[in-house]
C-alpha positions as CSV (number, residue, x, y, z in Angstrom):
1,M,-88.4,93.7,70.3
2,L,-91.5,94.3,72.4
3,P,-94.1,96.8,71.2
4,A,-93.6,100.4,72.4
5,S,-96.7,101.0,74.5
6,R,-95.6,103.4,77.2
7,A,-93.5,106.6,77.3
8,L,-92.3,108.8,80.1
9,L,-91.8,112.5,79.3
10,S,-90.2,114.9,81.8
11,V,-88.4,117.8,80.2
12,S,-87.0,121.2,81.1
13,D,-86.7,122.2,77.4
14,K,-90.3,122.2,76.2
15,R,-89.4,122.7,72.5
16,G,-91.4,120.3,70.3
17,L,-93.0,118.6,73.4
18,A,-96.6,118.9,72.4
19,E,-95.9,117.7,68.8
20,L,-94.0,114.7,70.1
21,A,-96.6,113.8,72.7
22,Q,-99.5,114.1,70.2
23,G,-97.6,111.9,67.8
24,L,-97.1,109.3,70.4
25,V,-100.8,109.3,71.4
26,D,-101.8,109.0,67.8
27,L,-99.7,105.8,67.7
28,G,-101.5,104.5,70.8
29,I,-98.6,105.0,73.2
30,E,-99.5,105.9,76.7
31,I,-97.8,108.9,78.2
32,L,-96.5,109.3,81.8
33,S,-95.3,112.6,83.1
34,T,-94.5,114.9,86.1
35,G,-94.5,118.5,87.2
36,G,-94.3,121.2,84.6
37,T,-94.3,118.7,81.7
38,F,-97.6,117.2,82.9
39,R,-99.2,120.7,83.1
40,V,-98.1,121.6,79.5
41,L,-99.5,118.4,78.1
42,E,-102.8,118.9,80.0
43,E,-103.0,122.5,78.6
44,H,-102.7,121.1,75.1
45,G,-105.4,118.6,75.7
46,I,-103.1,115.6,75.4
47,P,-104.1,112.5,77.4
48,V,-101.4,112.0,80.1
49,T,-101.1,109.9,83.3
50,R,-99.4,111.5,86.3
51,V,-96.4,109.4,87.5
52,A,-97.8,109.7,91.1
53,D,-100.9,107.8,89.9
54,L,-98.8,105.0,88.6
55,T,-96.5,104.7,91.6
56,G,-99.2,105.4,94.2
57,F,-96.8,107.8,95.9
58,P,-97.0,111.6,95.7
59,E,-94.3,114.0,94.7
60,I,-92.6,115.0,97.9
61,L,-89.9,117.4,99.3
62,G,-90.9,120.2,97.0
63,G,-90.6,118.1,93.9
64,R,-87.1,116.7,94.7
65,V,-88.6,113.2,94.7
66,K,-90.9,112.4,91.9
67,T,-89.6,109.5,89.8
68,L,-87.3,107.7,92.3
69,H,-89.5,104.7,92.6
70,P,-89.2,100.9,91.7
71,K,-92.2,101.1,89.4
72,I,-90.4,103.7,87.4
73,H,-86.9,102.4,87.4
74,G,-88.0,98.8,87.3
75,G,-90.1,99.6,84.2
76,I,-87.0,101.3,82.6
77,L,-84.3,98.9,83.6
78,A,-85.9,95.5,83.0
79,D,-84.1,93.5,80.3
80,R,-87.0,92.3,78.2
81,S,-84.9,89.3,76.9
82,Q,-84.6,87.9,80.5
83,S,-87.5,85.8,81.6
84,H,-86.8,86.3,85.3
85,H,-86.9,90.1,84.8
86,L,-90.3,89.8,83.2
87,K,-91.4,87.4,86.0
88,E,-90.3,89.9,88.7
89,M,-92.1,92.7,87.0
90,A,-95.3,90.8,87.0
91,E,-94.9,89.8,90.6
92,H,-94.5,93.5,91.7
93,G,-97.0,95.0,89.3
94,I,-94.4,96.8,87.3
95,T,-95.3,97.8,83.7
96,P,-92.5,98.4,81.2
97,I,-91.6,101.9,80.0
98,D,-90.4,101.8,76.5
99,L,-89.5,105.4,75.7
100,V,-87.8,107.9,78.1
101,V,-87.8,111.5,77.0
102,V,-85.9,113.6,79.5
103,N,-83.7,116.7,79.5
104,L,-82.4,118.2,82.7
105,Y,-82.9,121.2,84.9
106,P,-81.1,124.2,83.4
107,F,-78.2,124.1,85.8
108,R,-75.5,125.7,83.6
109,E,-77.9,128.6,82.6
110,T,-78.8,129.3,86.2
111,A,-75.2,129.1,87.5
112,T,-74.1,131.6,84.9
113,T,-77.0,134.0,85.6
114,E,-75.8,137.2,87.2
115,G,-77.0,137.5,90.8
116,A,-78.2,133.8,91.1
117,A,-78.2,132.8,94.7
118,F,-76.2,129.7,95.9
119,E,-79.4,128.0,97.0
120,E,-81.1,128.7,93.7
121,V,-78.3,127.1,91.8
122,V,-78.3,124.0,94.0
123,E,-82.0,123.5,93.3
124,M,-81.1,123.2,89.6
125,I,-79.0,120.1,90.3
126,D,-81.3,117.4,88.8
127,I,-81.4,114.0,90.5
128,G,-84.3,112.0,89.1
129,G,-83.6,113.1,85.5
130,P,-80.0,111.8,85.3
131,C,-81.1,108.6,87.0
132,M,-83.8,107.9,84.4
133,L,-81.4,108.9,81.5
134,R,-78.7,106.6,82.7
135,A,-81.1,103.7,83.4
136,A,-82.7,104.0,79.9
137,A,-79.3,104.4,78.2
138,K,-77.9,101.4,79.9
139,N,-81.0,99.4,78.8
140,F,-81.0,100.7,75.2
141,R,-81.6,97.2,73.9
142,S,-85.1,97.4,75.3
143,V,-85.7,101.2,75.8
144,T,-85.3,104.3,73.6
145,V,-83.9,107.3,75.4
146,V,-84.1,110.9,74.0
147,V,-82.4,114.0,75.4
148,E,-82.5,116.4,72.5
149,P,-85.7,117.9,71.0
150,D,-84.0,117.9,67.6
151,D,-84.2,114.0,67.7
152,Y,-88.0,113.9,68.3
153,P,-88.9,113.8,64.5
154,Q,-86.7,110.9,63.7
155,V,-87.9,108.9,66.7
156,L,-91.5,109.5,65.7
157,A,-90.7,108.7,62.1
158,A,-89.2,105.3,63.2
159,L,-92.2,104.5,65.3
160,E,-94.7,105.4,62.6
161,L,-92.7,103.3,60.1
162,D,-93.0,100.2,62.3
163,A,-96.6,100.8,63.3
164,G,-98.1,99.0,60.3
165,E,-95.3,96.4,60.0
166,G,-94.9,95.0,63.4
167,P,-93.8,96.2,66.9
168,R,-93.7,100.0,67.3
169,Q,-90.0,100.2,68.2
170,V,-87.0,102.3,67.3
171,P,-84.3,100.3,65.4
172,E,-81.4,99.3,67.6
173,P,-78.7,101.3,65.8
174,L,-80.7,104.5,66.4
175,R,-81.3,103.5,70.1
176,R,-77.6,102.9,70.6
177,G,-76.8,106.3,69.1
178,L,-79.4,108.0,71.3
179,A,-78.0,106.2,74.4
180,L,-74.6,107.6,73.6
181,K,-76.1,111.1,73.5
182,A,-77.7,110.5,76.9
183,F,-74.5,109.5,78.5
184,R,-72.7,112.5,76.9
185,H,-75.5,114.7,78.2
186,T,-75.2,113.5,81.8
187,Q,-71.4,113.6,81.6
188,A,-71.4,117.2,80.6
189,Y,-74.1,118.0,83.2
190,D,-72.1,116.4,86.1
191,A,-69.0,118.2,84.9
192,A,-70.7,121.6,85.0
193,I,-71.9,120.9,88.5
194,A,-68.5,119.8,89.7
195,T,-66.8,122.8,88.1
196,W,-69.3,125.2,89.7
197,L,-68.9,123.7,93.1
198,E,-65.1,123.9,93.0
199,A,-65.3,127.5,91.8
200,Q,-67.3,128.4,94.9
201,G,-64.1,127.9,96.9
202,S,-64.2,127.3,100.7
203,G,-65.1,130.7,102.1
204,S,-62.2,132.4,100.4
205,E,-61.7,133.7,96.8
206,P,-62.5,130.9,94.3
207,P,-59.4,129.7,92.3
208,F,-59.2,131.0,88.7
209,F,-57.5,127.8,87.6
210,L,-59.5,124.9,89.0
211,R,-57.8,121.8,90.4
212,H,-59.7,119.7,87.9
213,L,-60.5,120.9,84.3
214,T,-63.1,119.1,82.3
215,L,-63.4,119.7,78.6
216,D,-66.7,119.2,76.8
217,L,-65.7,119.2,73.1
218,A,-67.7,118.2,70.0
219,R,-66.0,117.2,66.8
220,E,-66.8,119.9,64.2
221,F,-65.1,118.3,61.2
222,E,-62.0,116.4,60.0
223,P,-59.7,118.4,57.7
224,R,-57.8,116.4,55.1
225,Y,-54.8,116.3,57.4
226,G,-53.0,118.3,60.2
227,E,-49.9,120.5,59.7
228,N,-48.5,117.9,57.3
229,P,-50.1,115.3,55.0
230,H,-48.9,112.4,57.1
231,Q,-50.7,113.7,60.2
232,P,-54.5,112.8,60.7
233,A,-56.4,115.6,62.3
234,A,-59.8,116.7,63.7
235,V,-61.3,120.0,64.7
236,Y,-63.3,120.3,67.9
237,R,-65.4,123.1,69.3
238,N,-66.6,123.8,72.8
239,D,-69.9,122.0,73.0
240,G,-72.8,124.3,73.9
241,G,-70.7,127.4,73.2
242,A,-70.8,129.8,70.3
243,G,-68.4,127.7,68.3
244,L,-65.0,128.3,66.6
245,F,-64.2,132.0,66.2
246,G,-67.3,133.0,68.1
247,G,-69.4,131.2,65.5
248,F,-68.5,131.5,61.8
249,E,-70.2,130.8,58.5
250,Q,-68.1,129.7,55.5
251,L,-69.7,131.5,52.6
252,Q,-67.7,129.8,49.9
253,G,-64.5,128.0,49.0
254,K,-62.6,124.8,49.7
255,A,-62.8,123.0,53.0
256,L,-60.7,124.7,55.7
257,S,-57.4,123.1,56.5
258,Y,-55.8,122.7,59.9
259,N,-53.2,125.4,59.1
260,N,-55.9,127.7,57.7
261,L,-57.6,127.6,61.1
262,L,-54.4,128.4,63.0
263,D,-53.7,131.4,60.7
264,T,-57.2,132.6,60.8
265,D,-57.2,132.5,64.6
266,A,-54.0,134.6,64.7
267,A,-55.2,137.1,62.0
268,R,-58.6,137.9,63.6
269,K,-57.0,138.4,67.0
270,M,-54.7,141.0,65.5
271,A,-57.4,142.7,63.5
272,A,-59.6,143.1,66.7
273,L,-56.9,145.3,68.3
274,F,-57.3,148.2,65.9
275,T,-60.2,150.7,65.8
276,Q,-59.4,152.2,62.4
277,P,-60.3,150.3,59.3
278,T,-57.5,147.7,59.3
279,V,-56.3,144.8,57.2
280,V,-54.1,142.1,58.6
281,I,-52.2,139.7,56.3
282,V,-50.8,136.6,58.0
283,K,-48.5,133.7,57.0
284,H,-47.6,130.9,59.4
285,S,-49.4,132.7,62.3
286,N,-47.2,135.8,62.0
287,P,-48.2,139.1,60.4
288,C,-46.4,139.9,57.2
289,G,-48.3,143.1,56.9
290,I,-50.8,145.2,58.9
291,G,-52.2,148.4,57.6
292,S,-54.8,151.0,58.8
293,G,-56.4,153.8,56.9
294,E,-59.4,156.0,56.3
295,T,-60.7,153.3,53.9
296,L,-60.2,149.5,53.7
297,V,-58.6,149.9,50.3
298,E,-56.0,152.3,51.8
299,A,-55.5,149.9,54.7
300,Y,-55.0,146.9,52.4
301,Q,-52.5,148.8,50.2
302,R,-50.4,149.6,53.2
303,A,-50.6,146.1,54.6
304,L,-49.6,144.6,51.2
305,A,-46.7,147.0,50.8
306,S,-45.1,145.8,54.0
307,D,-44.2,142.4,52.4
308,P,-45.9,141.7,49.1
309,V,-43.8,138.6,48.5
310,S,-44.9,136.9,51.7
311,A,-48.6,137.9,51.2
312,F,-48.9,135.3,48.4
313,G,-51.0,132.4,49.8
314,S,-51.8,134.3,53.0
315,V,-54.8,134.5,55.3
316,I,-56.3,137.9,55.7
317,A,-58.5,139.3,58.5
318,I,-60.4,142.6,58.2
319,N,-62.1,144.5,61.1
320,R,-64.9,145.9,59.0
321,E,-67.5,144.7,56.4
322,V,-65.6,143.8,53.2
323,T,-66.7,146.0,50.3
324,G,-66.8,145.5,46.6
325,E,-64.1,148.1,46.3
326,L,-61.8,146.2,48.6
327,A,-62.5,142.9,46.8
328,A,-61.5,144.6,43.5
329,A,-58.3,146.0,45.0
330,M,-57.4,142.5,46.2
331,A,-58.2,140.8,42.9
332,K,-54.6,140.1,41.8
333,L,-53.5,138.6,45.1
334,F,-53.7,134.8,45.7
335,V,-55.3,134.4,49.2
336,E,-56.3,131.2,51.1
337,V,-58.8,132.7,53.5
338,I,-60.5,136.0,54.1
339,A,-62.2,136.5,57.5
340,A,-64.4,139.5,58.3
341,P,-67.6,140.4,60.3
342,S,-69.5,140.6,57.0
343,F,-69.2,141.0,53.2
344,D,-71.4,143.2,51.1
345,A,-73.1,142.1,47.9
346,G,-70.4,143.6,45.7
347,A,-67.7,141.7,47.5
348,R,-69.6,138.5,47.4
349,E,-70.1,138.8,43.6
350,L,-66.4,139.5,42.9
351,Y,-65.1,136.8,45.3
352,A,-67.5,134.2,43.7
353,T,-65.3,134.1,40.7
354,K,-62.5,132.6,42.9
355,K,-64.1,129.3,43.7
356,N,-61.4,128.0,46.0
357,L,-61.1,131.2,48.1
358,R,-62.5,130.6,51.6
359,L,-64.7,133.4,52.9
360,L,-65.4,133.3,56.6
361,E,-68.0,135.5,58.2
362,C,-67.3,135.8,61.9
363,P,-67.4,138.4,64.7
364,L,-64.2,140.2,65.8
365,Y,-62.3,138.4,68.5
366,Q,-63.2,139.3,72.0
367,A,-61.9,137.3,75.0
368,A,-64.8,135.8,77.0
369,D,-65.0,136.2,80.8
370,G,-63.0,133.3,82.4
371,E,-61.6,132.3,79.0
372,V,-58.5,130.0,79.3
373,E,-56.1,129.0,76.6
374,L,-54.9,125.4,76.5
375,R,-51.8,124.1,74.7
376,A,-50.9,120.4,74.6
377,V,-47.5,119.2,75.7
378,A,-46.5,115.6,76.0
379,G,-48.6,114.1,78.8
380,G,-50.7,117.1,79.6
381,F,-51.7,120.7,78.9
382,L,-50.6,124.2,79.8
383,A,-53.3,126.7,80.7
384,Q,-53.2,130.5,80.8
385,V,-55.4,133.5,80.6
386,P,-55.3,134.9,77.0
387,D,-53.1,137.9,76.3
388,A,-56.1,139.9,75.5
389,A,-56.2,142.7,78.1
390,A,-56.2,146.2,76.6
391,D,-52.9,148.2,76.8
392,D,-53.2,151.7,78.3
393,S,-50.6,153.9,76.7
394,A,-51.2,156.6,79.3
395,T,-49.3,154.5,81.8
396,W,-46.2,154.1,79.7
397,E,-43.1,155.7,81.0
398,C,-40.4,157.6,79.1
399,P,-36.9,156.9,80.6
400,T,-34.9,158.7,77.9
401,R,-34.0,162.4,77.7
402,R,-36.1,162.9,74.6
403,A,-39.8,162.1,74.7
404,P,-41.5,160.8,71.6
405,T,-43.2,163.4,69.4
406,D,-47.0,163.2,68.9
407,V,-46.4,161.5,65.5
408,E,-43.9,159.0,67.0
409,R,-46.2,158.2,69.8
410,T,-49.1,157.4,67.5
411,A,-46.8,155.1,65.5
412,L,-45.5,153.5,68.7
413,E,-49.0,152.7,69.8
414,F,-49.6,151.1,66.4
415,A,-46.4,149.1,66.7
416,W,-47.2,147.9,70.1
417,K,-50.5,146.4,68.8
418,A,-48.7,144.9,65.9
419,V,-46.1,143.1,68.0
420,R,-48.5,141.6,70.4
421,Y,-49.4,138.5,68.3
422,T,-46.1,138.2,66.5
423,K,-44.0,135.2,67.5
424,S,-41.1,135.8,69.9
425,N,-38.5,137.0,69.7
426,A,-40.3,139.8,67.8
427,I,-39.4,143.2,66.5
428,V,-41.9,145.2,64.4
429,V,-40.8,148.4,62.6
430,C,-43.7,150.7,61.8
431,N,-45.0,154.1,60.9
432,A,-48.3,155.4,62.2
433,E,-50.4,153.5,59.6
434,S,-48.6,150.3,58.8
435,T,-45.9,147.8,59.5
436,L,-42.7,148.3,57.5
437,G,-40.6,145.4,58.5
438,I,-41.2,142.4,60.8
439,G,-38.7,140.2,62.5
440,A,-40.5,137.2,64.0
441,G,-39.6,134.0,65.8
442,Q,-35.9,134.6,66.1
443,M,-33.6,133.0,68.7
444,S,-31.9,136.3,69.6
445,R,-33.4,139.8,69.7
446,V,-30.6,141.4,67.7
447,D,-31.4,138.8,64.9
448,A,-35.0,139.9,65.0
449,C,-33.9,143.5,64.6
450,N,-31.7,142.7,61.6
451,L,-34.5,140.6,60.0
452,A,-37.1,143.4,60.5
453,I,-34.7,145.9,58.8
454,R,-33.9,143.5,56.0
455,K,-37.6,142.8,55.4
456,A,-38.5,146.5,55.1
457,A,-39.4,147.5,51.6
458,G,-37.9,151.0,51.8
459,P,-35.8,153.3,54.0
460,L,-36.7,153.5,57.7
461,T,-35.7,157.1,58.4
462,G,-38.2,158.3,61.0
463,A,-39.7,154.9,61.6
464,V,-40.4,153.5,65.1
465,A,-40.1,150.0,66.4
466,A,-41.7,147.7,69.0
467,S,-40.0,144.9,70.9
468,D,-42.2,142.3,72.5
469,A,-39.8,141.9,75.4
470,F,-36.9,143.9,76.9
471,F,-33.6,144.4,75.1
472,P,-31.1,142.2,77.0
473,F,-28.2,144.2,75.4
474,R,-27.8,147.5,73.6
475,D,-26.9,145.8,70.3
476,G,-30.4,145.5,69.0
477,L,-31.2,149.1,69.7
478,D,-28.0,150.2,68.0
479,V,-28.9,148.2,64.8
480,L,-32.4,149.9,64.7
481,A,-30.9,153.3,65.2
482,Q,-28.4,152.8,62.4
483,A,-31.3,151.9,60.1
484,G,-33.1,155.2,60.8
485,V,-35.5,154.2,63.6
486,T,-36.0,157.2,65.9
487,A,-38.3,155.8,68.7
488,I,-38.8,152.5,70.4
489,V,-41.5,150.9,72.6
490,Q,-40.6,148.0,74.8
491,P,-41.6,146.5,78.2
492,G,-38.3,147.4,80.1
493,G,-37.3,145.4,83.1
494,S,-33.8,144.2,82.1
495,K,-30.9,144.5,84.5
496,R,-29.2,146.2,81.6
497,D,-32.0,148.8,81.1
498,P,-29.5,151.6,82.1
499,E,-27.2,150.5,79.3
500,V,-30.0,150.4,76.8
501,I,-31.3,153.8,77.9
502,A,-27.8,155.3,77.6
503,A,-27.6,153.9,74.1
504,A,-30.9,155.5,73.2
505,N,-29.8,158.8,74.6
506,E,-26.5,158.6,72.6
507,Q,-28.5,158.0,69.4
508,G,-31.0,160.8,70.2
509,M,-33.8,158.2,70.3
510,A,-37.0,158.4,72.3
511,M,-38.1,155.3,74.2
512,L,-41.2,154.2,76.1
513,F,-41.4,151.4,78.7
514,T,-44.8,149.7,78.9
515,G,-44.2,147.6,81.9
516,R,-45.8,144.6,80.1
517,R,-44.3,142.2,77.7
518,H,-46.1,140.3,74.9
519,F,-44.1,137.0,74.5
520,R,-45.9,134.6,72.1
521,H,-44.4,131.1,71.8
């Protein structure tokens, strides 16, 4: 390893820049720089050489060309173990560059800024930066490349360690890891540019689903296994985004499992649909109880009453801060995960006695603009817009002779929220504050009706029901009516709608058509 004697610094993100540069100068390392980075270093009184003074060629084209020069790229790319490389460098007056610290123009931030002009975004396409990063990363055996300010301290520490013991150089394992980061950085940068350009379209409306979809995912952690112990698994998050569940903090408990995450995702999506204090209890991605009330304790009691047997070992999501009173009310129930926007001191104290209980503090689910759901199938992926759009009950139509009463209508609105994230075929029987019986994931709709009735803890006289898709026959409606259900909400749209409407009229039932189904496979 040759001594580290020269560094090139050119960064958009100025965090930690002055401290890094001063540390390098203190080690006797010369600094080269350009543009805004040069000005910041000068303002801090740090000795720095302008790249143009090294190359003998000025920055041109409004700064588009600064570092694209043989004296820069020759100094970065030269393999110090090759004698003919060293000979050519000497012949052309090229001095080696041992450390390249570069991060790129803020393209993604500019492209997503409201009102940003096309030309403004194009100018944020960095050219010289990626060239230097790729050159330094390719030549990691001779050069250290750094793209993240968070890595400055460990690079300085490595150089300081070597300063009194030999050549000032970063160890090769660290250089290799930093090179990998550089290639990941340029890969994500190019993908963002390509995605933006494709989204501009060709004079017409840009496509919602792009022809090419690039994923930039970072491994968050590895659970013990996937859905079953024989399946290895990993958890990835969108790199650069808020993170899983909009960014969560695990306050206590065992490590999250693969299945915990799936159930938590389903539970918090359900909880976000309700404006009243609401508790959602989930097993295997289906609700086994949803309750709303004036207080969270009241909401929890209603949710638990829906199916107290299935609630054992469940995942629970809550759409308010969890209080000590709620924690006390839940004390006897074994729960795997509780997810909520926050937990007060009383709740934290009580839950702390349950060492294995996982507490997740995370915001309520809200679909992001342009969000796309992906599901893997053999050989590819399916993509769709999330089923997250608000339902407007004012647009629902009543095809039956009897319209729902105000009480029934309130209950139907609750039921329609409850059925949205229940696996198809889905029937949910409710009153205005809670689910009473849930039939989920059945192969026929009449079976889902029978299951919902069988799961109900008590009589269903005066209850309402929601169906995630239309009734293909009248049999399901007849089963619900015989159990005491008096009103139904469903999408409508079957060729047998007249038959189903006639059955509702025969039974004196009210029915609403939403015009929108909520299948969930």
